[in-house]
C-alpha positions as a printed Julia matrix, in Angstrom:
406×3 Matrix{Float64}:
 -45.52  67.34  -42.78
 -48.6   67.73  -40.5
 -49.56  70.35  -37.99
 -52.02  69.08  -35.28
 -53.79  71.63  -33.22
 -54.78  70.55  -29.82
 -57.24  72.96  -27.98
 -57.71  70.99  -24.74
 -56.3   68.13  -22.95
 -57.64  64.54  -23.65
 -60.48  63.74  -21.24
 -60.81  67.14  -19.89
 -61.96  69.23  -23.01
 -60.99  72.88  -22.89
 -59.81  74.05  -19.51
 -60.87  77.77  -19.57
 -64.45  78.21  -18.44
 -66.54  80.98  -19.78
 -69.44  82.57  -17.85
 -72.96  82.77  -19.1
 -74.19  86.25  -19.74
 -76.77  87.36  -17.04
 -79.56  87.63  -19.6
 -78.97  84.21  -21.33
 -82.08  82.15  -21.37
 -82.38  78.42  -20.18
 -79.72  78.66  -17.71
 -79.94  76.73  -14.39
 -79.55  78.91  -11.33
 -76.66  76.98   -9.98
 -74.79  76.66  -13.27
 -73.11  79.91  -14.3
 -70.21  78.27  -16.22
 -70.68  77.77  -19.83
 -69.93  74.45  -21.74
 -66.5   75.12  -23.34
 -65.04  74.22  -19.85
 -66.04  70.52  -20.76
 -66.26  70.69  -24.43
 -65.06  67.44  -26.01
 -64.71  63.87  -24.46
 -64.97  63.91  -20.79
 -63.85  61.11  -18.41
 -63.16  60.64  -14.66
 -59.84  61.22  -13.05
 -59.2   57.71  -11.64
 -59.02  56.28   -8.04
 -61.69  57.48   -5.69
 -62.76  60.04   -8.33
 -64.25  57.39  -10.56
 -62.95  55.07  -13.21
 -60.33  56.83  -15.4
 -60.7   57.29  -19.12
 -62.86  54.29  -19.95
 -65.0   54.35  -23.03
 -67.28  51.81  -24.69
 -66.25  50.39  -28.05
 -69.51  48.82  -29.63
 -69.85  47.87  -33.26
 -73.77  48.42  -33.75
 -75.15  51.23  -35.79
 -76.57  54.03  -33.49
 -80.21  53.1   -34.23
 -82.77  51.42  -31.95
 -83.28  48.7   -34.62
 -81.35  47.65  -37.66
 -84.54  47.95  -39.85
 -84.64  51.72  -39.04
 -81.03  51.96  -40.19
 -81.98  50.09  -43.31
 -84.91  52.54  -44.14
 -82.18  55.12  -44.66
 -79.33  53.26  -46.11
 -80.62  49.94  -47.15
 -79.42  46.52  -46.06
 -76.33  46.87  -48.0
 -75.64  50.07  -46.05
 -76.26  48.16  -42.83
 -73.87  45.44  -43.77
 -71.16  48.08  -44.82
 -71.6   49.78  -41.5
 -71.2   46.42  -39.56
 -68.07  45.73  -41.67
 -66.48  49.05  -41.3
 -67.2   49.17  -37.6
 -65.59  45.76  -37.01
 -62.66  46.9   -38.97
 -62.41  50.19  -36.95
 -62.57  48.12  -33.7
 -59.82  45.85  -34.72
 -57.6   48.78  -35.88
 -58.07  50.39  -32.63
 -57.3   47.23  -30.62
 -54.1   46.61  -32.84
 -52.78  50.23  -32.27
 -53.68  50.1   -28.62
 -51.83  46.82  -28.02
 -48.79  48.22  -29.9
 -48.66  51.59  -28.18
 -50.26  51.65  -24.89
 -47.79  51.13  -22.01
 -49.81  48.47  -20.18
 -52.44  47.11  -22.61
 -53.52  44.26  -20.47
 -54.84  46.75  -17.87
 -55.81  49.47  -20.31
 -57.84  47.38  -22.8
 -60.59  45.15  -21.41
 -62.0   42.89  -24.18
 -64.81  41.44  -22.23
 -67.56  41.76  -24.66
 -70.83  43.57  -24.65
 -74.38  42.42  -23.8
 -77.43  44.28  -25.12
 -80.38  43.6   -22.77
 -84.16  44.12  -22.64
 -87.08  43.85  -20.27
 -89.94  41.37  -20.98
 -92.02  43.62  -22.99
 -89.28  44.13  -25.62
 -87.98  40.58  -25.95
 -89.73  39.89  -29.26
 -88.27  42.98  -30.65
 -84.69  42.01  -29.48
 -85.02  38.67  -30.89
 -85.92  40.2   -34.29
 -82.7   42.25  -33.95
 -80.64  39.22  -33.33
 -82.18  37.53  -36.38
 -81.24  40.57  -38.5
 -77.69  40.41  -37.21
 -77.39  36.65  -37.87
 -78.56  37.22  -41.63
 -75.75  39.82  -41.78
 -73.07  37.46  -40.32
 -72.29  39.66  -37.32
 -70.59  37.57  -34.67
 -73.07  37.57  -31.73
 -74.96  35.16  -29.69
 -78.62  34.97  -28.25
 -78.79  34.78  -24.46
 -81.87  33.49  -22.67
 -83.02  34.68  -19.31
 -80.74  32.34  -17.14
 -77.55  33.71  -18.67
 -78.71  37.27  -18.49
 -79.62  36.97  -14.92
 -76.34  35.47  -14.1
 -74.63  38.47  -15.66
 -76.88  41.1   -13.86
 -78.73  39.52  -10.96
 -82.37  38.84  -10.82
 -83.54  42.39   -9.54
 -82.45  44.11  -12.67
 -85.46  42.69  -14.51
 -83.64  41.93  -17.79
 -84.64  38.56  -19.29
 -82.9   38.44  -22.75
 -79.81  39.68  -24.5
 -77.54  39.74  -27.54
 -73.87  38.85  -26.66
 -71.16  40.58  -28.75
 -67.91  38.78  -27.86
 -65.52  41.03  -29.89
 -66.46  44.41  -27.99
 -64.07  46.09  -25.61
 -63.29  49.0   -23.37
 -60.26  51.2   -23.58
 -58.31  53.81  -21.76
 -59.09  56.32  -24.49
 -57.26  59.27  -23.0
 -53.94  57.36  -22.79
 -54.69  55.84  -26.19
 -55.18  59.35  -27.76
 -52.0   60.57  -26.19
 -49.78  57.78  -27.19
 -50.97  57.92  -30.79
 -49.98  61.54  -30.91
 -46.77  60.85  -29.22
 -45.94  58.13  -31.81
 -46.91  60.46  -34.64
 -44.73  63.17  -33.32
 -41.86  60.91  -32.88
 -42.06  59.89  -36.36
 -41.1   63.33  -37.43
 -44.15  63.8   -39.62
 -46.4   65.62  -37.16
 -45.85  68.8   -35.19
 -48.17  69.07  -32.15
 -49.25  72.5   -30.67
 -50.93  71.9   -27.41
 -53.34  74.29  -25.59
 -53.53  76.43  -28.53
 -56.12  79.26  -28.98
 -59.4   77.81  -30.29
 -60.1   77.52  -33.96
 -62.7   80.13  -35.05
 -62.84  79.59  -38.79
 -61.42  77.37  -41.57
 -61.9   78.47  -45.24
 -60.56  77.7   -48.63
 -58.52  80.63  -50.06
 -60.19  82.41  -53.02
 -57.27  81.51  -55.09
 -57.61  77.77  -54.33
 -53.91  77.52  -53.31
 -54.42  76.94  -49.7
 -56.74  76.7   -46.73
 -56.61  79.34  -43.97
 -57.18  78.4   -40.36
 -58.03  81.43  -38.18
 -57.57  81.17  -34.33
 -59.34  83.24  -31.64
 -56.17  85.07  -30.81
 -55.98  86.4   -34.38
 -53.27  84.02  -35.66
 -53.76  82.82  -39.26
 -52.24  79.41  -40.3
 -51.97  78.5   -44.12
 -52.05  74.88  -45.15
 -52.32  72.95  -48.4
 -55.05  70.75  -46.86
 -57.02  70.53  -43.48
 -58.75  67.79  -41.61
 -61.44  68.94  -39.28
 -61.73  66.26  -36.58
 -63.44  67.94  -33.53
 -65.98  67.66  -30.89
 -69.43  69.29  -30.9
 -68.65  73.0   -30.3
 -66.81  73.85  -33.64
 -69.32  75.11  -36.29
 -68.9   76.35  -39.79
 -71.33  77.1   -42.67
 -70.93  73.63  -43.94
 -71.71  72.04  -40.54
 -74.44  74.31  -39.39
 -77.69  72.38  -39.5
 -75.87  69.05  -39.9
 -73.87  69.0   -36.62
 -75.51  69.67  -33.26
 -73.61  69.71  -29.99
 -75.18  67.38  -27.31
 -74.46  66.67  -23.66
 -73.3   63.22  -22.42
 -73.51  62.44  -18.75
 -71.46  60.11  -16.58
 -72.06  58.73  -13.01
 -69.89  56.22  -11.22
 -71.69  54.37   -8.38
 -69.43  52.53   -5.92
 -69.97  48.79   -6.33
 -70.26  46.15   -3.51
 -70.99  42.52   -2.94
 -74.39  41.81   -4.52
 -75.43  39.11   -2.07
 -77.74  36.14   -2.65
 -79.91  37.79   -5.45
 -76.6   38.31   -7.5
 -75.49  41.23   -9.57
 -72.68  42.37  -11.93
 -69.22  40.85  -11.95
 -66.59  42.92  -10.18
 -63.99  44.5   -10.24
 -64.72  44.62  -13.93
 -67.65  43.32  -16.04
 -68.5   43.22  -19.62
 -70.24  46.28  -21.33
 -73.92  46.47  -20.97
 -76.4   48.62  -22.93
 -80.27  48.63  -23.5
 -82.17  48.14  -26.68
 -82.49  51.57  -27.8
 -79.17  52.84  -26.2
 -80.99  54.77  -23.28
 -78.15  53.71  -20.97
 -74.7   52.1   -21.33
 -72.93  50.83  -18.1
 -70.33  48.37  -16.78
 -68.36  47.63  -13.58
 -64.91  48.92  -13.87
 -62.36  49.25  -11.02
 -65.32  48.5    -8.71
 -67.38  51.44   -9.87
 -70.57  51.04  -11.83
 -69.9   53.57  -14.65
 -73.17  54.71  -16.2
 -73.43  56.84  -19.32
 -76.63  58.39  -20.83
 -77.42  60.56  -23.65
 -80.88  62.36  -23.6
 -80.19  64.53  -26.87
 -80.14  67.65  -24.65
 -78.67  70.52  -26.68
 -75.23  71.52  -25.89
 -76.13  75.12  -26.53
 -78.04  75.25  -23.19
 -77.01  74.96  -19.68
 -75.93  71.52  -19.02
 -78.13  70.99  -15.88
 -75.71  68.18  -14.84
 -76.57  67.73  -11.36
 -80.16  66.86  -12.4
 -79.2   64.66  -15.25
 -76.22  62.82  -13.54
 -78.61  62.36  -10.6
 -81.21  60.59  -12.86
 -78.38  58.25  -13.96
 -77.59  57.46  -10.35
 -81.27  56.95   -9.53
 -81.61  54.52  -12.44
 -78.53  52.57  -11.21
 -79.93  52.29   -7.59
 -83.24  51.24   -8.98
 -82.0   48.56  -11.24
 -79.35  47.25   -8.91
 -80.81  47.65   -5.34
 -77.68  45.94   -3.81
 -75.79  49.22   -4.5
 -75.71  51.68   -1.54
 -78.65  53.88   -2.19
 -77.7   57.61   -1.77
 -73.94  56.89   -1.47
 -71.62  59.68   -2.76
 -70.65  59.26   -6.41
 -68.43  61.02   -8.93
 -70.27  62.47  -11.86
 -69.5   64.67  -14.87
 -70.49  65.61  -18.35
 -69.05  66.36  -21.63
 -69.94  67.17  -25.22
 -70.4   65.0   -28.26
 -71.79  65.78  -31.64
 -74.96  64.51  -33.32
 -75.91  64.31  -36.99
 -79.53  64.02  -38.4
 -79.04  60.39  -39.27
 -76.79  59.49  -36.3
 -73.85  58.75  -38.74
 -70.46  60.49  -39.01
 -69.76  63.19  -41.57
 -66.61  62.37  -43.4
 -64.83  63.64  -46.59
 -64.76  66.85  -48.85
 -67.86  68.76  -49.89
 -66.23  69.36  -53.39
 -63.44  67.72  -55.15
 -61.48  70.81  -55.22
 -61.77  71.72  -51.57
 -58.84  71.49  -49.26
 -60.96  70.85  -46.15
 -61.73  67.13  -45.14
 -64.28  66.63  -42.33
 -64.11  63.68  -39.88
 -66.74  64.63  -37.39
 -70.03  63.45  -35.88
 -69.3   60.7   -33.29
 -73.01  60.65  -32.29
 -72.05  59.2   -28.91
 -71.52  55.75  -30.33
 -69.17  56.33  -33.09
 -65.74  55.34  -31.72
 -65.48  52.19  -33.97
 -66.83  53.86  -37.14
 -64.63  56.99  -36.66
 -61.63  54.83  -36.34
 -62.4   53.23  -39.68
 -63.01  56.66  -41.2
 -59.8   57.86  -39.94
 -57.91  55.23  -41.95
 -59.39  56.68  -45.15
 -57.62  60.04  -44.71
 -54.65  59.45  -47.03
 -57.0   58.37  -49.87
 -59.51  61.25  -49.2
 -56.73  63.73  -49.29
 -55.56  62.35  -52.58
 -52.31  60.51  -51.6
 -53.59  57.02  -52.79
 -56.57  55.42  -54.24
 -59.55  54.02  -52.27
 -59.91  50.24  -52.23
 -63.43  48.88  -53.17
 -64.28  48.29  -49.5
 -63.07  51.84  -48.57
 -65.17  53.32  -51.39
 -68.33  51.73  -49.76
 -67.29  53.24  -46.38
 -66.48  56.68  -47.88
 -69.91  56.59  -49.71
 -71.83  55.61  -46.56
 -70.34  58.28  -44.44
 -69.87  60.88  -47.06
 -70.73  64.56  -45.91
 -72.21  64.95  -49.28
 -75.09  62.69  -48.52
 -76.99  65.8   -47.3
 -76.56  67.61  -50.62
 -77.45  67.02  -54.21
 -73.99  66.07  -55.07
 -72.88  62.47  -55.64
 -71.29  60.93  -52.41
 -68.42  59.3   -54.52
 -65.28  61.06  -53.3
 -63.79  61.48  -56.82
 -66.78  63.22  -58.35
């Protein structure tokens, strides 16, 4: 039997704002509410308030170039990541098609296009050649096809097309998975519970204690910590950092003779280096950006969401400059090497971590979640799962072996 503690609503984070102390440094004058109000994944509300709950699903490692990833993990590690992310993407799509009430509308498998400007075309072509050698399903797009997808004003002249990528209504997806788990009789869900302040193995080694902010203590044989960027303990301190992610949704309109993005829905787009990712969804240009700004500071969301809007108006001048637009921000978690932290720190620990989305980790964390039964000792890992568990192991930042059984 499992108990799932939900400390906020999907897509809204925690709903009780906290005020910043008057003497707190680095706080913008017009922002006195502290981040727990929006801790966790954050999305728009739908309709005129912006495209609801759409998240990117991309299978690339969160690095500017694959050779940078290979410097840390080797080319075998790159291949392992691409394989596990593809598996995670497929798992997510299979579950979504099974449980979402309207999968045709709530999943858009329209592919992704990584683009670049002229000064980076050679570098992007090198990335494509890496992907080809690793048998990643993708295509090289010359300028004509890229301009057809973006219009000529955007200035992009080359791209890599990933036909398998998709977008998903992630809030409804999370909810229906929890509902299905509860309906199975194996999971008890506690919603809007008091925040978790500590999780520790008991000295006896017989149980794990979860302590909540309201003083309640919950004892469990094992615990999975799968949380956003604002939970911290002595294991995660220094390895997991809360970061802000910003969203802006610019109203889309007819691009005219110079061309532009397809509407009402387009493919996913992102730049080489992941400075921006965006798409047209429900006739909004949804733009997301991560500037690695610390989630321990004031979010300064007006300024940063404004930069996203300015970027969108500059790249796509057919959009109405200065039009009102919905904007919001949320928290994600970042690790030193931009990879998730998965597994137990020692064989005898009752605490299993599955954290560190790094803003790009939806597919990889889906693959990691499928390892939970094996990591908790209920079955053995397959050979492919051993490679995944080793690559993502939280032990990689210690002197311990990353092999789960050691």
